[in-house]
N, CA, C and O atoms as a GROMACS GRO file, in nm:
protein
  520
    1MET      N    1  -5.566   3.293   0.120
    1MET     CA    2  -5.740   3.275   0.126
    1MET      C    3  -5.805   3.404   0.122
    1MET      O    4  -5.768   3.493   0.199
    2SER      N    5  -5.887   3.420   0.052
    2SER     CA    6  -5.977   3.539   0.120
    2SER      C    7  -6.159   3.515   0.136
    2SER      O    8  -6.255   3.593   0.132
    3SER      N    9  -6.143   3.338   0.160
    3SER     CA   10  -6.269   3.375   0.178
    3SER      C   11  -6.285   3.259   0.318
    3SER      O   12  -6.179   3.220   0.367
    4VAL      N   13  -6.382   3.223   0.361
    4VAL     CA   14  -6.415   3.120   0.482
    4VAL      C   15  -6.449   2.997   0.388
    4VAL      O   16  -6.411   2.889   0.433
    5ALA      N   17  -6.507   2.993   0.278
    5ALA     CA   18  -6.477   2.891   0.211
    5ALA      C   19  -6.384   2.836   0.138
    5ALA      O   20  -6.392   2.721   0.092
    6GLY      N   21  -6.284   2.920   0.121
    6GLY     CA   22  -6.132   2.875   0.053
    6GLY      C   23  -6.078   2.822   0.205
    6GLY      O   24  -6.013   2.718   0.194
    7LEU      N   25  -6.087   2.855   0.299
    7LEU     CA   26  -6.018   2.853   0.414
    7LEU      C   27  -6.076   2.702   0.421
    7LEU      O   28  -5.989   2.615   0.423
    8THR      N   29  -6.207   2.660   0.425
    8THR     CA   30  -6.235   2.520   0.478
    8THR      C   31  -6.184   2.437   0.366
    8THR      O   32  -6.120   2.338   0.400
    9ARG      N   33  -6.200   2.459   0.227
    9ARG     CA   34  -6.099   2.392   0.111
    9ARG      C   35  -5.984   2.342   0.145
    9ARG      O   36  -5.947   2.226   0.136
   10SER      N   37  -5.911   2.465   0.196
   10SER     CA   38  -5.780   2.425   0.230
   10SER      C   39  -5.717   2.367   0.336
   10SER      O   40  -5.610   2.308   0.351
   11ALA      N   41  -5.846   2.409   0.434
   11ALA     CA   42  -5.790   2.274   0.535
   11ALA      C   43  -5.821   2.156   0.522
   11ALA      O   44  -5.749   2.070   0.572
   12GLY      N   45  -5.930   2.125   0.454
   12GLY     CA   46  -5.997   2.005   0.395
   12GLY      C   47  -5.862   1.941   0.340
   12GLY      O   48  -5.811   1.836   0.382
   13ALA      N   49  -5.812   2.023   0.238
   13ALA     CA   50  -5.689   1.986   0.152
   13ALA      C   51  -5.558   1.924   0.245
   13ALA      O   52  -5.495   1.820   0.226
   14GLN      N   53  -5.545   2.002   0.325
   14GLN     CA   54  -5.441   1.940   0.461
   14GLN      C   55  -5.479   1.828   0.483
   14GLN      O   56  -5.432   1.737   0.414
   15SER      N   57  -5.560   1.804   0.570
   15SER     CA   58  -5.645   1.694   0.626
   15SER      C   59  -5.618   1.563   0.578
   15SER      O   60  -5.591   1.461   0.640
   16LEU      N   61  -5.634   1.588   0.442
   16LEU     CA   62  -5.613   1.451   0.358
   16LEU      C   63  -5.458   1.418   0.370
   16LEU      O   64  -5.424   1.300   0.376
   17HIS      N   65  -5.359   1.527   0.372
   17HIS     CA   66  -5.210   1.497   0.386
   17HIS      C   67  -5.164   1.415   0.491
   17HIS      O   68  -5.068   1.341   0.472
   18CYS      N   69  -5.220   1.421   0.595
   18CYS     CA   70  -5.195   1.341   0.708
   18CYS      C   71  -5.273   1.230   0.735
   18CYS      O   72  -5.219   1.143   0.803
   19ALA      N   73  -5.401   1.212   0.695
   19ALA     CA   74  -5.473   1.081   0.674
   19ALA      C   75  -5.385   0.957   0.744
   19ALA      O   76  -5.264   0.937   0.748
   20PRO      N   77  -5.519   0.871   0.805
   20PRO     CA   78  -5.438   0.734   0.832
   20PRO      C   79  -5.362   0.657   0.746
   20PRO      O   80  -5.279   0.572   0.780
   21SER      N   81  -5.402   0.696   0.608
   21SER     CA   82  -5.356   0.593   0.499
   21SER      C   83  -5.220   0.670   0.493
   21SER      O   84  -5.130   0.587   0.479
   22ALA      N   85  -5.182   0.770   0.498
   22ALA     CA   86  -5.028   0.824   0.518
   22ALA      C   87  -4.964   0.795   0.626
   22ALA      O   88  -4.870   0.866   0.664
   23ARG      N   89  -5.007   0.678   0.696
   23ARG     CA   90  -4.944   0.666   0.831
   23ARG      C   91  -4.883   0.727   0.917
   23ARG      O   92  -4.805   0.674   0.997
   24HIS      N   93  -4.922   0.897   0.905
   24HIS     CA   94  -4.867   0.967   0.984
   24HIS      C   95  -4.960   1.004   1.128
   24HIS      O   96  -4.898   1.043   1.227
   25LEU      N   97  -5.107   0.989   1.134
   25LEU     CA   98  -5.180   0.965   1.220
   25LEU      C   99  -5.268   0.886   1.196
   25LEU      O  100  -5.288   0.845   1.082
   26SER      N  101  -5.358   0.839   1.324
   26SER     CA  102  -5.434   0.713   1.351
   26SER      C  103  -5.558   0.708   1.313
   26SER      O  104  -5.626   0.616   1.268
   27ILE      N  105  -5.588   0.842   1.341
   27ILE     CA  106  -5.759   0.911   1.266
   27ILE      C  107  -5.703   1.024   1.187
   27ILE      O  108  -5.594   1.075   1.210
   28ALA      N  109  -5.788   1.063   1.089
   28ALA     CA  110  -5.786   1.176   1.049
   28ALA      C  111  -5.872   1.264   1.084
   28ALA      O  112  -5.987   1.232   1.054
   29PRO      N  113  -5.857   1.394   1.154
   29PRO     CA  114  -5.914   1.513   1.224
   29PRO      C  115  -6.055   1.560   1.153
   29PRO      O  116  -6.064   1.566   1.030
   30LYS      N  117  -6.139   1.586   1.220
   30LYS     CA  118  -6.258   1.605   1.159
   30LYS      C  119  -6.283   1.738   1.108
   30LYS      O  120  -6.304   1.813   1.203
   31ILE      N  121  -6.288   1.791   1.010
   31ILE     CA  122  -6.281   1.943   0.990
   31ILE      C  123  -6.417   1.990   0.948
   31ILE      O  124  -6.453   1.950   0.838
   32ARG      N  125  -6.489   2.058   1.006
   32ARG     CA  126  -6.646   2.089   0.963
   32ARG      C  127  -6.647   2.179   0.891
   32ARG      O  128  -6.578   2.278   0.915
   33HIS      N  129  -6.734   2.170   0.772
   33HIS     CA  130  -6.713   2.238   0.616
   33HIS      C  131  -6.839   2.354   0.660
   33HIS      O  132  -6.947   2.318   0.708
   34LEU      N  133  -6.794   2.525   0.627
   34LEU     CA  134  -6.842   2.578   0.674
   34LEU      C  135  -6.913   2.635   0.499
   34LEU      O  136  -6.882   2.606   0.384
   35SER      N  137  -6.988   2.702   0.544
   35SER     CA  138  -7.100   2.691   0.430
   35SER      C  139  -7.076   2.809   0.312
   35SER      O  140  -7.054   2.924   0.350
   36GLU      N  141  -7.078   2.785   0.186
   36GLU     CA  142  -7.015   2.857   0.091
   36GLU      C  143  -7.131   2.944   0.066
   36GLU      O  144  -7.108   2.975  -0.050
   37LYS      N  145  -7.228   2.997   0.093
   37LYS     CA  146  -7.348   3.030   0.085
   37LYS      C  147  -7.317   3.219   0.103
   37LYS      O  148  -7.313   3.281   0.210
   38GLY      N  149  -7.304   3.263  -0.004
   38GLY     CA  150  -7.295   3.442   0.004
   38GLY      C  151  -7.148   3.410  -0.066
   38GLY      O  152  -7.090   3.512  -0.025
   39ASN      N  153  -7.074   3.359  -0.122
   39ASN     CA  154  -6.949   3.328  -0.132
   39ASN      C  155  -6.952   3.363  -0.312
   39ASN      O  156  -6.839   3.342  -0.355
   40GLU      N  157  -7.038   3.404  -0.412
   40GLU     CA  158  -7.038   3.423  -0.530
   40GLU      C  159  -6.989   3.577  -0.543
   40GLU      O  160  -7.019   3.681  -0.483
   41ARG      N  161  -6.902   3.546  -0.645
   41ARG     CA  162  -6.819   3.689  -0.660
   41ARG      C  163  -6.903   3.780  -0.692
   41ARG      O  164  -6.999   3.778  -0.769
   42ARG      N  165  -6.844   3.889  -0.602
   42ARG     CA  166  -6.916   4.051  -0.653
   42ARG      C  167  -6.776   4.167  -0.666
   42ARG      O  168  -6.656   4.161  -0.640
   43GLY      N  169  -6.860   4.260  -0.717
   43GLY     CA  170  -6.735   4.381  -0.744
   43GLY      C  171  -6.728   4.376  -0.866
   43GLY      O  172  -6.616   4.405  -0.910
   44PHE      N  173  -6.838   4.340  -0.973
   44PHE     CA  174  -6.768   4.367  -1.129
   44PHE      C  175  -6.784   4.493  -1.131
   44PHE      O  176  -6.849   4.572  -1.063
   45PHE      N  177  -6.664   4.506  -1.281
   45PHE     CA  178  -6.676   4.665  -1.321
   45PHE      C  179  -6.784   4.726  -1.409
   45PHE      O  180  -6.839   4.674  -1.506
   46THR      N  181  -6.802   4.845  -1.356
   46THR     CA  182  -6.882   4.892  -1.517
   46THR      C  183  -6.807   4.923  -1.629
   46THR      O  184  -6.684   4.929  -1.628
   47ASP      N  185  -6.876   4.943  -1.728
   47ASP     CA  186  -6.787   4.992  -1.848
   47ASP      C  187  -6.692   5.144  -1.794
   47ASP      O  188  -6.573   5.168  -1.812
   48GLU      N  189  -6.798   5.228  -1.724
   48GLU     CA  190  -6.704   5.296  -1.697
   48GLU      C  191  -6.580   5.334  -1.592
   48GLU      O  192  -6.486   5.414  -1.590
   49ASP      N  193  -6.633   5.234  -1.512
   49ASP     CA  194  -6.517   5.180  -1.372
   49ASP      C  195  -6.382   5.154  -1.469
   49ASP      O  196  -6.268   5.201  -1.466
   50PHE      N  197  -6.453   5.051  -1.560
   50PHE     CA  198  -6.307   5.017  -1.611
   50PHE      C  199  -6.209   5.080  -1.700
   50PHE      O  200  -6.089   5.053  -1.701
   51ARG      N  201  -6.292   5.207  -1.809
   51ARG     CA  202  -6.225   5.303  -1.816
   51ARG      C  203  -6.151   5.369  -1.733
   51ARG      O  204  -6.044   5.409  -1.781
   52ASN      N  205  -6.182   5.406  -1.576
   52ASN     CA  206  -6.111   5.524  -1.544
   52ASN      C  207  -5.996   5.389  -1.482
   52ASN      O  208  -5.881   5.420  -1.451
   53LEU      N  209  -6.021   5.310  -1.477
   53LEU     CA  210  -5.877   5.200  -1.443
   53LEU      C  211  -5.811   5.184  -1.534
   53LEU      O  212  -5.708   5.124  -1.501
   54LEU      N  213  -5.815   5.215  -1.673
   54LEU     CA  214  -5.764   5.210  -1.776
   54LEU      C  215  -5.653   5.332  -1.778
   54LEU      O  216  -5.536   5.341  -1.817
   55ARG      N  217  -5.741   5.414  -1.721
   55ARG     CA  218  -5.674   5.560  -1.758
   55ARG      C  219  -5.550   5.580  -1.636
   55ARG      O  220  -5.465   5.669  -1.646
   56ASN      N  221  -5.554   5.501  -1.544
   56ASN     CA  222  -5.473   5.531  -1.431
   56ASN      C  223  -5.357   5.397  -1.424
   56ASN      O  224  -5.285   5.372  -1.328
   57LEU      N  225  -5.365   5.317  -1.558
   57LEU     CA  226  -5.230   5.175  -1.529
   57LEU      C  227  -5.171   5.260  -1.599
   57LEU      O  228  -5.221   5.363  -1.643
   58PRO      N  229  -5.004   5.204  -1.623
   58PRO     CA  230  -4.946   5.210  -1.667
   58PRO      C  231  -4.969   5.172  -1.826
   58PRO      O  232  -5.051   5.081  -1.843
   59ASP      N  233  -4.900   5.236  -1.960
   59ASP     CA  234  -4.914   5.174  -2.076
   59ASP      C  235  -4.926   5.021  -2.100
   59ASP      O  236  -5.010   4.950  -2.156
   60TYR      N  237  -4.777   4.992  -2.019
   60TYR     CA  238  -4.801   4.830  -2.082
   60TYR      C  239  -4.891   4.739  -2.014
   60TYR      O  240  -4.910   4.622  -2.044
   61LEU      N  241  -4.941   4.800  -1.927
   61LEU     CA  242  -5.056   4.710  -1.890
   61LEU      C  243  -5.195   4.774  -1.968
   61LEU      O  244  -5.285   4.719  -1.903
   62CYS      N  245  -5.240   4.831  -2.038
   62CYS     CA  246  -5.380   4.888  -2.072
   62CYS      C  247  -5.411   4.754  -2.129
   62CYS      O  248  -5.491   4.680  -2.070
   63GLY      N  249  -5.335   4.707  -2.274
   63GLY     CA  250  -5.377   4.604  -2.335
   63GLY      C  251  -5.427   4.469  -2.297
   63GLY      O  252  -5.529   4.406  -2.324
   64PHE      N  253  -5.299   4.441  -2.211
   64PHE     CA  254  -5.337   4.319  -2.118
   64PHE      C  255  -5.447   4.318  -2.058
   64PHE      O  256  -5.522   4.222  -2.077
   65CYS      N  257  -5.485   4.421  -1.973
   65CYS     CA  258  -5.608   4.386  -1.870
   65CYS      C  259  -5.732   4.452  -2.018
   65CYS      O  260  -5.847   4.415  -1.995
   66GLU      N  261  -5.725   4.502  -2.098
   66GLU     CA  262  -5.850   4.534  -2.150
   66GLU      C  263  -5.851   4.408  -2.220
   66GLU      O  264  -5.967   4.369  -2.226
   67PHE      N  265  -5.753   4.311  -2.289
   67PHE     CA  266  -5.810   4.195  -2.316
   67PHE      C  267  -5.877   4.099  -2.236
   67PHE      O  268  -5.930   4.002  -2.290
   68GLY      N  269  -5.881   4.120  -2.084
   68GLY     CA  270  -5.906   4.000  -2.021
   68GLY      C  271  -6.047   4.082  -1.991
   68GLY      O  272  -6.141   4.013  -1.951
   69TYR      N  273  -6.067   4.214  -2.007
   69TYR     CA  274  -6.197   4.270  -1.970
   69TYR      C  275  -6.307   4.243  -2.072
   69TYR      O  276  -6.425   4.233  -2.038
   70LEU      N  277  -6.266   4.232  -2.193
   70LEU     CA  278  -6.356   4.204  -2.288
   70LEU      C  279  -6.376   4.054  -2.310
   70LEU      O  280  -6.478   3.996  -2.348
   71THR      N  281  -6.257   4.005  -2.279
   71THR     CA  282  -6.272   3.846  -2.338
   71THR      C  283  -6.341   3.757  -2.152
   71THR      O  284  -6.417   3.660  -2.161
   72GLY      N  285  -6.303   3.803  -2.030
   72GLY     CA  286  -6.312   3.715  -1.923
   72GLY      C  287  -6.245   3.615  -1.923
   72GLY      O  288  -6.294   3.520  -1.862
   73TRP      N  289  -6.103   3.594  -1.992
   73TRP     CA  290  -6.012   3.536  -2.006
   73TRP      C  291  -5.932   3.552  -1.863
   73TRP      O  292  -5.925   3.666  -1.818
   74ARG      N  293  -5.868   3.436  -1.784
   74ARG     CA  294  -5.788   3.464  -1.674
   74ARG      C  295  -5.645   3.501  -1.719
   74ARG      O  296  -5.600   3.501  -1.834
   75LYS      N  297  -5.575   3.537  -1.588
   75LYS     CA  298  -5.456   3.598  -1.628
   75LYS      C  299  -5.343   3.533  -1.693
   75LYS      O  300  -5.261   3.578  -1.773
   76GLY      N  301  -5.359   3.388  -1.629
   76GLY     CA  302  -5.236   3.304  -1.703
   76GLY      C  303  -5.285   3.229  -1.811
   76GLY      O  304  -5.247   3.115  -1.836
   77GLU      N  305  -5.369   3.290  -1.875
   77GLU     CA  306  -5.459   3.213  -2.035
   77GLU      C  307  -5.430   3.362  -2.090
   77GLU      O  308  -5.442   3.361  -2.212
   78ILE      N  309  -5.409   3.437  -2.061
   78ILE     CA  310  -5.386   3.569  -2.200
   78ILE      C  311  -5.244   3.567  -2.145
   78ILE      O  312  -5.185   3.586  -2.252
   79SER      N  313  -5.153   3.559  -2.058
   79SER     CA  314  -5.018   3.539  -2.076
   79SER      C  315  -4.962   3.414  -2.135
   79SER      O  316  -4.842   3.409  -2.157
   80SER      N  317  -5.057   3.293  -2.169
   80SER     CA  318  -4.963   3.212  -2.262
   80SER      C  319  -5.007   3.202  -2.404
   80SER      O  320  -4.962   3.116  -2.479
   81LEU      N  321  -5.106   3.303  -2.446
   81LEU     CA  322  -5.101   3.304  -2.586
   81LEU      C  323  -4.961   3.373  -2.635
   81LEU      O  324  -4.874   3.438  -2.577
   82ARG      N  325  -4.977   3.339  -2.741
   82ARG     CA  326  -4.825   3.369  -2.848
   82ARG      C  327  -4.907   3.427  -2.986
   82ARG      O  328  -5.027   3.401  -2.989
   83TRP      N  329  -4.857   3.495  -3.086
   83TRP     CA  330  -4.884   3.552  -3.205
   83TRP      C  331  -4.965   3.412  -3.290
   83TRP      O  332  -5.066   3.426  -3.359
   84GLU      N  333  -4.891   3.270  -3.264
   84GLU     CA  334  -4.934   3.205  -3.389
   84GLU      C  335  -5.044   3.154  -3.333
   84GLU      O  336  -5.087   3.051  -3.385
   85ASP      N  337  -5.124   3.214  -3.207
   85ASP     CA  338  -5.268   3.181  -3.148
   85ASP      C  339  -5.372   3.219  -3.226
   85ASP      O  340  -5.481   3.162  -3.238
   86ILE      N  341  -5.326   3.339  -3.291
   86ILE     CA  342  -5.429   3.439  -3.375
   86ILE      C  343  -5.415   3.408  -3.499
   86ILE      O  344  -5.319   3.442  -3.567
   87ASP      N  345  -5.527   3.328  -3.545
   87ASP     CA  346  -5.505   3.285  -3.703
   87ASP      C  347  -5.643   3.372  -3.776
   87ASP      O  348  -5.756   3.326  -3.765
   88GLY      N  349  -5.617   3.492  -3.844
   88GLY     CA  350  -5.717   3.565  -3.902
   88GLY      C  351  -5.777   3.678  -3.800
   88GLY      O  352  -5.718   3.770  -3.744
   89GLU      N  353  -5.907   3.643  -3.795
   89GLU     CA  354  -6.009   3.714  -3.672
   89GLU      C  355  -6.033   3.606  -3.555
   89GLU      O  356  -6.124   3.621  -3.474
   90LEU      N  357  -5.952   3.504  -3.553
   90LEU     CA  358  -5.970   3.419  -3.445
   90LEU      C  359  -5.840   3.449  -3.344
   90LEU      O  360  -5.736   3.496  -3.390
   91VAL      N  361  -5.857   3.416  -3.203
   91VAL     CA  362  -5.796   3.416  -3.118
   91VAL      C  363  -5.841   3.281  -3.073
   91VAL      O  364  -5.960   3.252  -3.056
   92GLU      N  365  -5.723   3.188  -3.051
   92GLU     CA  366  -5.740   3.037  -2.992
   92GLU      C  367  -5.681   3.035  -2.868
   92GLU      O  368  -5.571   3.090  -2.867
   93LEU      N  369  -5.717   2.992  -2.771
   93LEU     CA  370  -5.654   2.938  -2.622
   93LEU      C  371  -5.634   2.827  -2.645
   93LEU      O  372  -5.730   2.756  -2.677
   94ARG      N  373  -5.505   2.773  -2.637
   94ARG     CA  374  -5.472   2.613  -2.609
   94ARG      C  375  -5.512   2.557  -2.521
   94ARG      O  376  -5.486   2.613  -2.415
   95GLY      N  377  -5.584   2.440  -2.509
   95GLY     CA  378  -5.689   2.360  -2.417
   95GLY      C  379  -5.594   2.368  -2.240
   95GLY      O  380  -5.642   2.384  -2.128
   96GLU      N  381  -5.419   2.347  -2.290
   96GLU     CA  382  -5.388   2.323  -2.164
   96GLU      C  383  -5.320   2.444  -2.080
   96GLU      O  384  -5.253   2.429  -1.978
   97TYR      N  385  -5.348   2.559  -2.139
   97TYR     CA  386  -5.356   2.672  -2.062
   97TYR      C  387  -5.510   2.716  -1.988
   97TYR      O  388  -5.519   2.795  -1.894
   98SER      N  389  -5.591   2.666  -2.033
   98SER     CA  390  -5.730   2.712  -1.990
   98SER      C  391  -5.765   2.634  -1.840
   98SER      O  392  -5.710   2.535  -1.792
   99LYS      N  393  -5.848   2.695  -1.798
   99LYS     CA  394  -5.894   2.628  -1.629
   99LYS      C  395  -5.920   2.483  -1.680
   99LYS      O  396  -5.849   2.384  -1.663
  100ASN      N  397  -6.053   2.495  -1.754
  100ASN     CA  398  -6.088   2.354  -1.731
  100ASN      C  399  -6.019   2.271  -1.859
  100ASN      O  400  -6.089   2.181  -1.905
  101LYS      N  401  -5.918   2.286  -1.906
  101LYS     CA  402  -5.821   2.225  -2.008
  101LYS      C  403  -5.902   2.192  -2.123
  101LYS      O  404  -5.883   2.081  -2.174
  102GLU      N  405  -5.993   2.273  -2.175
  102GLU     CA  406  -6.065   2.292  -2.275
  102GLU      C  407  -6.000   2.376  -2.376
  102GLU      O  408  -5.963   2.480  -2.322
  103PRO      N  409  -5.974   2.374  -2.487
  103PRO     CA  410  -5.928   2.514  -2.588
  103PRO      C  411  -6.108   2.580  -2.607
  103PRO      O  412  -6.220   2.528  -2.607
  104ARG      N  413  -6.054   2.723  -2.621
  104ARG     CA  414  -6.166   2.795  -2.668
  104ARG      C  415  -6.108   2.915  -2.792
  104ARG      O  416  -6.006   2.901  -2.859
  105SER      N  417  -6.173   2.994  -2.795
  105SER     CA  418  -6.155   3.076  -2.891
  105SER      C  419  -6.226   3.221  -2.876
  105SER      O  420  -6.297   3.226  -2.775
  106VAL      N  421  -6.225   3.341  -2.952
  106VAL     CA  422  -6.279   3.428  -2.937
  106VAL      C  423  -6.263   3.534  -3.091
  106VAL      O  424  -6.150   3.558  -3.135
  107ILE      N  425  -6.365   3.580  -3.148
  107ILE     CA  426  -6.322   3.636  -3.239
  107ILE      C  427  -6.297   3.773  -3.225
  107ILE      O  428  -6.357   3.840  -3.141
  108LEU      N  429  -6.176   3.841  -3.333
  108LEU     CA  430  -6.124   3.944  -3.274
  108LEU      C  431  -6.227   4.045  -3.370
  108LEU      O  432  -6.242   4.044  -3.492
  109SER      N  433  -6.291   4.132  -3.267
  109SER     CA  434  -6.387   4.239  -3.343
  109SER      C  435  -6.394   4.363  -3.263
  109SER      O  436  -6.394   4.342  -3.142
  110GLY      N  437  -6.400   4.494  -3.301
  110GLY     CA  438  -6.445   4.588  -3.201
  110GLY      C  439  -6.304   4.626  -3.122
  110GLY      O  440  -6.187   4.638  -3.159
  111ASN      N  441  -6.370   4.640  -3.001
  111ASN     CA  442  -6.223   4.715  -2.893
  111ASN      C  443  -6.138   4.613  -2.941
  111ASN      O  444  -6.036   4.638  -3.006
  112LEU      N  445  -6.187   4.467  -2.903
  112LEU     CA  446  -6.043   4.346  -2.910
  112LEU      C  447  -5.961   4.370  -3.027
  112LEU      O  448  -5.843   4.337  -3.017
  113GLU      N  449  -6.003   4.422  -3.140
  113GLU     CA  450  -5.951   4.406  -3.233
  113GLU      C  451  -5.868   4.476  -3.255
  113GLU      O  452  -5.764   4.450  -3.317
  114ALA      N  453  -5.921   4.646  -3.176
  114ALA     CA  454  -5.811   4.706  -3.155
  114ALA      C  455  -5.678   4.721  -3.080
  114ALA      O  456  -5.581   4.794  -3.098
  115VAL      N  457  -5.716   4.600  -2.964
  115VAL     CA  458  -5.578   4.598  -2.872
  115VAL      C  459  -5.482   4.534  -2.967
  115VAL      O  460  -5.366   4.563  -2.993
  116ILE      N  461  -5.561   4.440  -3.014
  116ILE     CA  462  -5.457   4.328  -3.036
  116ILE      C  463  -5.366   4.425  -3.196
  116ILE      O  464  -5.257   4.379  -3.229
  117ALA      N  465  -5.422   4.545  -3.274
  117ALA     CA  466  -5.346   4.568  -3.361
  117ALA      C  467  -5.284   4.668  -3.326
  117ALA      O  468  -5.200   4.705  -3.409
  118LYS      N  469  -5.292   4.732  -3.231
  118LYS     CA  470  -5.221   4.828  -3.099
  118LYS      C  471  -5.105   4.726  -3.056
  118LYS      O  472  -4.994   4.765  -3.091
  119ARG      N  473  -5.105   4.649  -3.013
  119ARG     CA  474  -5.010   4.538  -2.976
  119ARG      C  475  -4.912   4.506  -3.085
  119ARG      O  476  -4.793   4.536  -3.084
  120ARG      N  477  -4.974   4.442  -3.179
  120ARG     CA  478  -4.879   4.452  -3.316
  120ARG      C  479  -4.807   4.547  -3.347
  120ARG      O  480  -4.689   4.521  -3.371
  121GLY      N  481  -4.840   4.644  -3.354
  121GLY     CA  482  -4.798   4.761  -3.380
  121GLY      C  483  -4.626   4.792  -3.304
  121GLY      O  484  -4.525   4.841  -3.355
  122GLU      N  485  -4.648   4.749  -3.191
  122GLU     CA  486  -4.557   4.765  -3.044
  122GLU      C  487  -4.478   4.670  -3.066
  122GLU      O  488  -4.376   4.679  -2.997
  123ARG      N  489  -4.483   4.568  -3.146
  123ARG     CA  490  -4.406   4.473  -3.138
  123ARG      C  491  -4.234   4.479  -3.159
  123ARG      O  492  -4.192   4.546  -3.253
  124LYS      N  493  -4.161   4.424  -3.090
  124LYS     CA  494  -4.001   4.443  -3.121
  124LYS      C  495  -3.971   4.322  -3.182
  124LYS      O  496  -4.018   4.214  -3.148
  125TYR      N  497  -3.872   4.345  -3.298
  125TYR     CA  498  -3.852   4.246  -3.334
  125TYR      C  499  -3.670   4.220  -3.330
  125TYR      O  500  -3.584   4.308  -3.320
  126GLU      N  501  -3.649   4.061  -3.343
  126GLU     CA  502  -3.510   4.068  -3.274
  126GLU      C  503  -3.455   4.063  -3.438
  126GLU      O  504  -3.519   4.037  -3.540
  127ALA      N  505  -3.296   4.102  -3.418
  127ALA     CA  506  -3.226   4.060  -3.569
  127ALA      C  507  -3.226   3.957  -3.632
  127ALA      O  508  -3.228   3.860  -3.556
  128GLY      N  509  -3.224   3.925  -3.756
  128GLY     CA  510  -3.259   3.819  -3.799
  128GLY      C  511  -3.413   3.751  -3.862
  128GLY      O  512  -3.441   3.647  -3.921
  129GLY      N  513  -3.492   3.867  -3.815
  129GLY     CA  514  -3.652   3.866  -3.845
  129GLY      C  515  -3.741   3.796  -3.768
  129GLY      O  516  -3.857   3.765  -3.797
  130ARG      N  517  -3.665   3.768  -3.648
  130ARG     CA  518  -3.752   3.677  -3.543
  130ARG      C  519  -3.831   3.776  -3.520
  130ARG      O  520  -3.924   3.763  -3.440
   0.00000   0.00000   0.00000
C-alpha cells in the first residue's frame, strides 16, 4: 500500500475476515479510519516529461505506454486488447476488462492512430495465416 488511506482500507477489510459472524472472535476489532484528505493523485506528466520518458524506454514498451498516456486507460485494460477490438477508427474496450465493468471506446486519430499503425506493422504472423 502506498498511502495511509490505503492501509486503513486494507485493515478494515482484514477485520471483516475475523468478524464475529465468521466465529473467529467474540467481537470485531475497532479500527480507526484515517482521513483520506490529501490523498489525491499527484505527479502527472507534462507532455515534455512523457516524451523524455519515451526516449529512455526500451522500444517494445513505447507503444504500450504511449497508448496509456494518450487514452488514460489502465495497464490491464490495454493489455486485454485484441486486434478484433479495433473496428475501423474505433478501439473498443470490453466491459469485463474495465475497472467499472462498463465498455468504452476511443477514436483512433493523431498520435494514437500512429501508435496502432506502427504496432500493426510490427505484428508477427504465424505459418498458416494466423
